[in-house]
Structures are given as structure tokens and as C-alpha cells.
N, C-alpha and C positions, 0 to 999 in steps of 0.2 A: 283558575286552572280547569281545563275541561276534563270531564270524566272519561276515562279510557277503560276499555275492557282488559281484564288480566291477560288475555291471549296476546293482544297487541303489545302490552308492556313486556311480556316474556320474549316476543319476537325482537323487540328493540334491544333488550338486554343481551339476547343471543347474538344479534348482529354486532353490538358494541364489543362483546367478548371476542368474537371472531376477528374484528378489526384490530383489537388490542393484541391478540395473539400474533397476527401478521406483522404488526409494528415491532413487537418484541423479537420475533424471529429475524426481521430485517436488521434491527440494531445489533443483535447477536452476531449476525453474519458480517456486518460492517466492522465490528470490533474484534473479530477473530484474529488473534495474534499471528497465526500462520498465514492468513490472507494478507495481513498488513506487511509481514516480512516478505512475502512473495511479491507484493506490489512495489515495495522499496527496492528489492533486488532487480526487478524488471526495469524500474526507472534508472537505476545506476548503470545497468548493462546498456540500456538505450542511450544514456548520456555518453558512456565510454565508446560506443560504436560510431559516434559522430566523427567525421573525417578530421576536423580541427583538433579535437581532443586526442584522437589516436596519434596524429602527427606530433602534438605537443608531448605526449607521453613517450613517444619514440625518441624525440629529441632529448628529453630529460634523461632517458635511459642511456643514450649514447654519451651524454655529458658525464654521467656517473661512471660509466665504463672507462672513459678517458681519464678522469681524475684518479680512479683506482689504479689504472695502469701506470700513470706518472708517479704516484706515491710508491708503488712497488718498485719501479725502476730506479727511483732516487734514493733508495735505502742504502 
């Protein structure tokens, strides 16, 4: 192992500490529950805004309305 001066060792330690702090900050941001919830919400809204999904939900809604009206009418 080569002899290194204390100043270069200190610089390496400081650099490693700064890198570790950035990594921890990044992990904390990625694991933030509010951000995860916002991402999930955005994904669901994006999925529901697709034309095929919107049409399917509208059709299912009409079917439910039709069934409820028939049941109320046949009482």
C-alpha cells in the first residue's frame, strides 16, 4: 500500500462523504410516500384518460343504470 499524505486522505474521505450524502438524499426522495402516491395517482389518471378505457367505463356505467332502472321498474 502506498504512503499517502493525510491531506489527500482527508480529501478522499470528504469526497466519499459528499457522495454518500447525495445517494442518501436521492434514496429519500425516491422513497418519499407522498411522491409515490402522486406518481401512482398520475399513472391511474393517465390510464383512465385513454379512449378505450373511457369508452369501456361509460359502457359499464350505462349497463349499471339500465339494470337499476329495470329492477326499480319490476318491483
